[in-house]
VOBA-1610 file (N, C-alpha, C; in pm, whole numbers, padded with zeros to 5 digits, always signed):
BEGIN
Met+00574+02845-02845Met+00529+02975-02797Met+00416+02956-02696Asn+00404+03055-02611Asn+00297+03047-02513Asn+00173+03120-02565Asp+00064+03108-02491Asp-00064+03164-02534Asp-00059+03316-02542Lys+00015+03382-02453Lys+00022+03528-02455Lys+00089+03579-02581Ser+00194+03509-02626Ser+00262+03548-02750Ser+00170+03533-02870Asn+00094+03423-02873Asn+00001+03400-02983Asn-00108+03507-02987Ile-00158+03545-02870Ile-00263+03647-02863Ile-00207+03781-02911Ala-00086+03814-02871Ala-00024+03941-02911Ala-00005+03946-03062Ile+00034+03834-03122Ile+00053+03828-03267Ile-00080+03846-03338Val-00183+03780-03291Val-00316+03791-03353Val-00367+03934-03343Ile-00353+03997-03228Ile-00399+04136-03210Ile-00323+04229-03304Ser-00192+04207-03317Ser-00112+04290-03407Ser-00157+04275-03552Leu-00183+04152-03594Leu-00229+04127-03731Leu-00365+04191-03756Val-00455+04180-03660Val-00588+04240-03675Val-00576+04391-03689Ala-00494+04453-03606Ala-00474+04598-03612Ala-00415+04638-03746Phe-00320+04560-03797Phe-00259+04588-03927Phe-00364+04584-04038Phe-00446+04480-04040Phe-00547+04468-04146Phe-00654+04575-04134Ile-00690+04615-04015Ile-00786+04725-03997Ile-00727+04854-04053Ser-00600+04878-04026Ser-00533+04997-04079Ser-00530+04994-04231Leu-00498+04878-04287Leu-00496+04865-04433Leu-00634+04891-04491Tyr-00736+04835-04429Tyr-00872+04852-04478Tyr-00913+04999-04475Ser-00882+05067-04366Ser-00923+05208-04355Ser-00848+05294-04455Leu-00727+05257-04490Leu-00653+05333-04591Leu-00712+05313-04731Thr-00748+05189-04762Thr-00796+05159-04896Thr-00945+05186-04911Ser-01018+05200-04803Ser-01162+05222-04815Ser-01196+05367-04843Lys-01099+05458-04834Lys-01125+05598-04865Lys-01150+05610-05014Ser-01231+05705-05052Ser-01256+05723-05195Ser-01141+05804-05253Gly-01036+05734-05289Gly-00918+05801-05345Gly-00827+05846-05233Asn-00707+05796-05232Asn-00614+05829-05126Asn-00566+05973-05133Glu-00601+06048-05237Glu-00558+06188-05245Glu-00619+06271-05133Asp-00733+06228-05077Asp-00791+06298-04964Asp-00721+06262-04834Phe-00663+06145-04831Phe-00604+06096-04708Phe-00457+06138-04694Phe-00381+06132-04804Phe-00241+06171-04802Phe-00224+06303-04875Thr-00141+06390-04820Thr-00110+06516-04884Thr+00039+06518-04910Lys+00076+06556-05030Lys+00218+06561-05064Lys+00256+06704-05095Ser+00376+06739-05056Ser+00435+06866-05093Ser+00578+06835-05138Pro+00653+06932-05189Pro+00787+06900-05239Pro+00879+06835-05136Asn+00866+06868-05008Asn+00957+06815-04908Asn+00896+06713-04813Lys+00763+06693-04818Lys+00698+06611-04716Lys+00583+06530-04776Thr+00553+06423-04707Thr+00429+06349-04731Thr+00371+06324-04593Tyr+00247+06363-04571Tyr+00188+06345-04439Tyr+00040+06316-04454Ile-00018+06267-04346Ile-00161+06238-04345Ile-00234+06368-04316Ser-00333+06397-04397Ser-00410+06519-04378Ser-00480+06516-04243Pro-00490+06631-04176Pro-00554+06634-04044Pro-00699+06590-04049Asp-00770+06622-04156Asp-00910+06584-04170Asp-00927+06519-04306Pro-00905+06387-04317Pro-00906+06322-04448Pro-01037+06336-04523Ala-01150+06353-04454Ala-01278+06361-04523Ala-01298+06497-04589Ala-01231+06599-04542Ala-01250+06734-04595Ala-01155+06760-04710Lys-01207+06826-04813Lys-01122+06870-04924Lys-01058+07001-04882Arg-00926+07008-04892Arg-00856+07128-04851Arg-00767+07178-04963Asn-00736+07303-04953Asn-00642+07363-05045Asn-00501+07323-04999Ile-00423+07263-05087Ile-00290+07216-05050Ile-00205+07333-05000Gly-00220+07449-05058Gly-00144+07566-05014Gly-00172+07599-04869Asp-00299+07589-04825Asp-00333+07615-04685Asp-00271+07510-04593Ile-00275+07385-04637Ile-00218+07277-04556Ile-00068+07298-04541Glu+00001+07330-04653Glu+00146+07352-04646Glu+00179+07470-04555Lys+00098+07575-04560Lys+00121+07692-04474Lys+00109+07652-04328Asn+00005+07575-04294Asn-00013+07530-04157Asn+00103+07441-04112Met+00150+07354-04201Met+00259+07265-04166Met+00389+07344-04147Arg+00414+07446-04228Arg+00536+07527-04215Arg+00537+07602-04082Glu+00420+07641-04034Glu+00412+07717-03910Glu+00431+07628-03787Asn+00421+07498-03802Asn+00438+07405-03692Asn+00587+07371-03680Pro+00653+07408-03570Pro+00797+07385-03559Pro+00834+07238-03548Phe+00738+07151-03523Phe+00769+07009-03509Phe+00745+06930-03636Thr+00715+06997-03746Thr+00695+06929-03872Thr+00828+06882-03927Pro+00846+06751-03948Pro+00973+06704-04005Pro+00984+06743-04151Thr+01106+06760-04197Thr+01130+06792-04337Thr+01232+06695-04393Met+01229+06678-04523Met+01321+06588-04589Met+01459+06650-04606Asp+01469+06782-04607Asp+01598+06848-04630Asp+01675+06870-04501Gly+01624+06824-04389Gly+01695+06834-04262Gly+01675+06966-04191Ser+01608+07062-04254Ser+01588+07189-04187Ser+01476+07174-04085Ser+01482+07256-03983Ser+01382+07249-03878Ser+01388+07377-03798Lys+01278+07408-03731Lys+01276+07524-03644Lys+01306+07484-03500Leu+01341+07358-03479Leu+01371+07311-03345Leu+01502+07373-03297Pro+01520+07384-03166Pro+01645+07438-03114Pro+01765+07358-03163Lys+01876+07428-03189Lys+01996+07362-03236Lys+02114+07405-03152Thr+02205+07312-03133Thr+02330+07340-03065Thr+02441+07296-03157Asn+02533+07386-03186Asn+02647+07355-03271Asn+02775+07393-03199Ile+02878+07315-03227Ile+03010+07345-03172Ile+03102+07368-03292Lys+03168+07482-03292Lys+03257+07519-03403Lys+03396+07541-03346Phe+03490+07452-03385Phe+03628+07463-03340Phe+03707+07552-03434Ala+03799+07631-03378Ala+03888+07713-03461Ala+03971+07620-03549Ser+04012+07506-03495Ser+04085+07403-03569Ser+04061+07271-03499Asp+04051+07163-03575Asp+04031+07031-03513Asp+04159+06947-03518Leu+04274+07010-03555Leu+04402+06941-03563Leu+04511+07030-03506His+04598+06969-03423His+04716+07042-03374His+04838+06952-03390Glu+04944+07009-03447Glu+05069+06938-03464Glu+05171+06993-03364Phe+05218+06906-03274Phe+05316+06947-03175Phe+05456+06957-03234Gly+05481+06888-03344Gly+05617+06883-03398Gly+05694+06774-03326Asn+05823+06797-03296Asn+05906+06699-03226Asn+05891+06717-03076Val+05868+06606-03006Val+05854+06609-02860Val+05939+06498-02800Asp+05971+06512-02673Asp+06053+06412-02602Asp+05965+06316-02524Val+06018+06197-02500Val+05951+06097-02417Val+05930+06156-02278Asn+05817+06127-02218Asn+05778+06171-02084Asn+05763+06322-02071Ser+05759+06395-02182Ser+05734+06539-02174Ser+05584+06564-02165Glu+05549+06680-02113Glu+05408+06717-02103Glu+05380+06824-02207Asn+05301+06789-02307Asn+05272+06879-02419Asn+05125+06918-02412Lys+05100+07047-02394Lys+04964+07096-02376Lys+04921+07178-02497Tyr+04794+07164-02529Tyr+04733+07247-02631Tyr+04586+07264-02597Ser+04534+07384-02619Ser+04392+07411-02596Ser+04320+07432-02728Phe+04223+07345-02755Phe+04137+07362-02872Phe+04028+07461-02833Thr+04018+07571-02905Thr+03914+07670-02875Thr+03792+07643-02962Phe+03676+07667-02906Phe+03551+07645-02978Phe+03451+07753-02942Lys+03347+07759-03023Lys+03237+07853-03000Lys+03106+07778-03014Asn+03009+07811-02930Asn+02874+07758-02944Asn+02805+07844-03049Ser+02794+07790-03171Ser+02733+07865-03280Ser+02585+07831-03297Gly+02527+07765-03199Gly+02385+07730-03204Gly+02301+07831-03128Asn+02175+07795-03105Asn+02084+07884-03032Asn+02037+07826-02899Glu+02106+07723-02850Glu+02077+07660-02722Glu+02209+07642-02646Pro+02206+07631-02512Pro+02329+07607-02438Pro+02396+07476-02482Leu+02527+07481-02498Leu+02608+07366-02537Leu+02652+07293-02410Lys+02623+07163-02404Lys+02659+07082-02288Lys+02752+06970-02334Ile+02879+06980-02296Ile+02975+06875-02329Ile+02966+06770-02220Ser+02929+06649-02259Ser+02910+06542-02159Ser+03038+06463-02137Asn+03129+06460-02237Asn+03250+06382-02221Asn+03352+06425-02327Ala+03477+06405-02296Ala+03587+06419-02392Ala+03684+06309-02356Lys+03712+06220-02452Lys+03790+06101-02422Lys+03906+06089-02521Gly+04026+06070-02466Gly+04144+06048-02549Gly+04149+05907-02602Ser+04217+05889-02716Ser+04225+05755-02777Ser+04319+05662-02701Cys+04403+05718-02612Cys+04487+05633-02527Cys+04517+05708-02398Gly+04581+05640-02306Gly+04612+05700-02177Gly+04713+05813-02183Cys+04788+05825-02293Cys+04888+05931-02305Cys+04825+06063-02347Thr+04697+06062-02383Thr+04626+06182-02427Thr+04510+06207-02331Val+04522+06315-02253Val+04422+06342-02149Val+04356+06477-02174Pro+04225+06478-02201Pro+04154+06605-02222Pro+04088+06658-02094Asn+04072+06788-02090Asn+03998+06854-01982Asn+03901+06950-02051Trp+03772+06941-02019Trp+03671+07019-02088Trp+03584+07094-01988Pro+03514+07199-02035Pro+03425+07274-01945Pro+03307+07187-01903Lys+03278+07187-01776Lys+03167+07106-01723Lys+03036+07185-01721Glu+03043+07317-01725Glu+02924+07402-01726Glu+02878+07425-01870Pro+02748+07445-01892Pro+02699+07473-02028Pro+02760+07602-02084Ile+02786+07601-02214Ile+02838+07718-02284Ile+02719+07781-02356Leu+02690+07906-02324Leu+02574+07975-02382Leu+02596+08005-02530Pro+02487+08024-02605Pro+02499+08057-02748Pro+02588+08180-02768Gly+02679+08169-02864Gly+02769+08279-02895Gly+02894+08283-02808Glu+02895+08206-02698Glu+03010+08206-02608Glu+03115+08105-02656Ser+03237+08121-02605Ser+03348+08034-02642Ser+03398+07955-02523Gly+03475+07853-02551Gly+03535+07771-02447Gly+03660+07703-02499Glu+03723+07624-02414Glu+03846+07553-02451Glu+03842+07410-02401Ile+03902+07323-02480Ile+03926+07186-02436Ile+04078+07170-02436Glu+04133+07154-02316Glu+04278+07141-02302Glu+04314+06993-02317Val+04417+06968-02399Val+04465+06832-02421Val+04611+06826-02379Val+04643+06725-02300Val+04782+06702-02259Val+04827+06570-02321Phe+04939+06576-02396Phe+04997+06457-02459Phe+05128+06426-02389Arg+05136+06307-02327Arg+05256+06262-02257Arg+05306+06135-02325Pro+05401+06148-02420Pro+05448+06029-02492Pro+05530+05936-02403Ser+05515+05808-02428Ser+05586+05706-02351Ser+05709+05657-02427Lys+05791+05581-02360Lys+05914+05527-02419Lys+05882+05440-02540Gly+05774+05369-02535Gly+05735+05281-02646Gly+05698+05357-02773Gln+05672+05486-02762Gln+05637+05568-02878Gln+05758+05638-02940Ala+05875+05622-02876Ala+05996+05691-02922Ala+06033+05647-03064Gly+06076+05746-03142Gly+06122+05720-03279Gly+06010+05708-03380Ser+05889+05750-03346Ser+05778+05739-03442Ser+05683+05858-03432Lys+05610+05877-03541Lys+05507+05982-03543Lys+05382+05925-03479Gln+05321+06002-03393Gln+05200+05960-03322Gln+05083+06050-03363Thr+04971+05989-03387Thr+04847+06061-03411Thr+04746+06010-03310Lys+04694+06101-03231Lys+04597+06065-03127Lys+04471+06146-03148Thr+04360+06094-03098Thr+04232+06163-03113Thr+04169+06188-02977Val+04084+06290-02976Val+04000+06319-02861Val+03857+06324-02914Thr+03770+06240-02860Thr+03630+06237-02901Thr+03550+06322-02803Val+03490+06429-02856Val+03411+06521-02774Val+03264+06487-02794Ser+03195+06451-02687Ser+03053+06418-02691Ser+02973+06534-02632Ala+02874+06581-02707Ala+02794+06695-02661Ala+02653+06685-02717Asn+02568+06778-02677Asn+02430+06780-02726Asn+02425+06851-02864Thr+02502+06798-02957Thr+02511+06851-03092Thr+02468+06744-03191Ser+02458+06782-03315Ser+02429+06685-03420Ser+02533+06702-03529Pro+02622+06604-03546Pro+02629+06475-03478Pro+02676+06492-03334Glu+02652+06390-03255Glu+02682+06397-03112Glu+02832+06406-03084Asn+02914+06339-03167Asn+03058+06333-03143Asn+03135+06418-03244Thr+03238+06486-03192Thr+03332+06561-03275Thr+03471+06506-03244Ile+03551+06484-03348Ile+03683+06426-03331Ile+03789+06535-03347Leu+03875+06548-03246Leu+03990+06638-03251Leu+04115+06551-03264Lys+04219+06600-03336Lys+04341+06521-03355Lys+04463+06600-03312Ile+04557+06527-03256Ile+04690+06583-03230Ile+04792+06490-03294Thr+04902+06548-03341Thr+05011+06468-03396Thr+05142+06517-03336Ala+05239+06427-03330Ala+05372+06462-03282Ala+05470+06354-03326Phe+05594+06395-03347Phe+05701+06296-03367Phe+05774+06285-03235Val+05776+06164-03180Val+05840+06142-03050Val+05988+06108-03075Asn+06075+06197-03023Asn+06219+06179-03043Asn+06267+06050-02978Lys+06372+05990-03041Lys+06435+05873-02981Lys+06507+05914-02854Thr+06509+05824-02760Thr+06575+05853-02634Thr+06721+05810-02640Ala+06806+05882-02570Ala+06947+05843-02562Ala+06959+05737-02453Glu+07015+05625-02487Glu+07023+05514-02390Glu+07164+05494-02345
//
């Protein structure tokens, strides 16, 4: 190792031990840490004795306070599909089979779809490029063009929709039985 790496390690260790010392040097960590049913956080003023109810009230009013139950007052974007599966039934080789998956932005922020990708070249999606406002609806059109190599079998293909949602990706599925070709 070089001298810069050694210095960085020493500085990191010193900072760690100083942090440990300041945590343990308090007269009882109950002044330093505050616990509530959903959170554990460092009190804003560790030296002051506070009413836990007041602290919890202040923390609830802060929209950036993390919670253990996943709830938050932060903006949310959700995408809700009428259905995430479409069955074409029997289709022919080289046919063009279209279906539009309808969805609604059920969140409180504009929905931005950044990508929609088919699991293979025979499945091609087309999605709205403009943001979908809260409460508004949209469509993702999927075209399935089965090839000769898929003849005589059931096909299941996916479309992965990437957007500013949580989770980021939503999976849509299409299925079809590709008829055998007459040779």
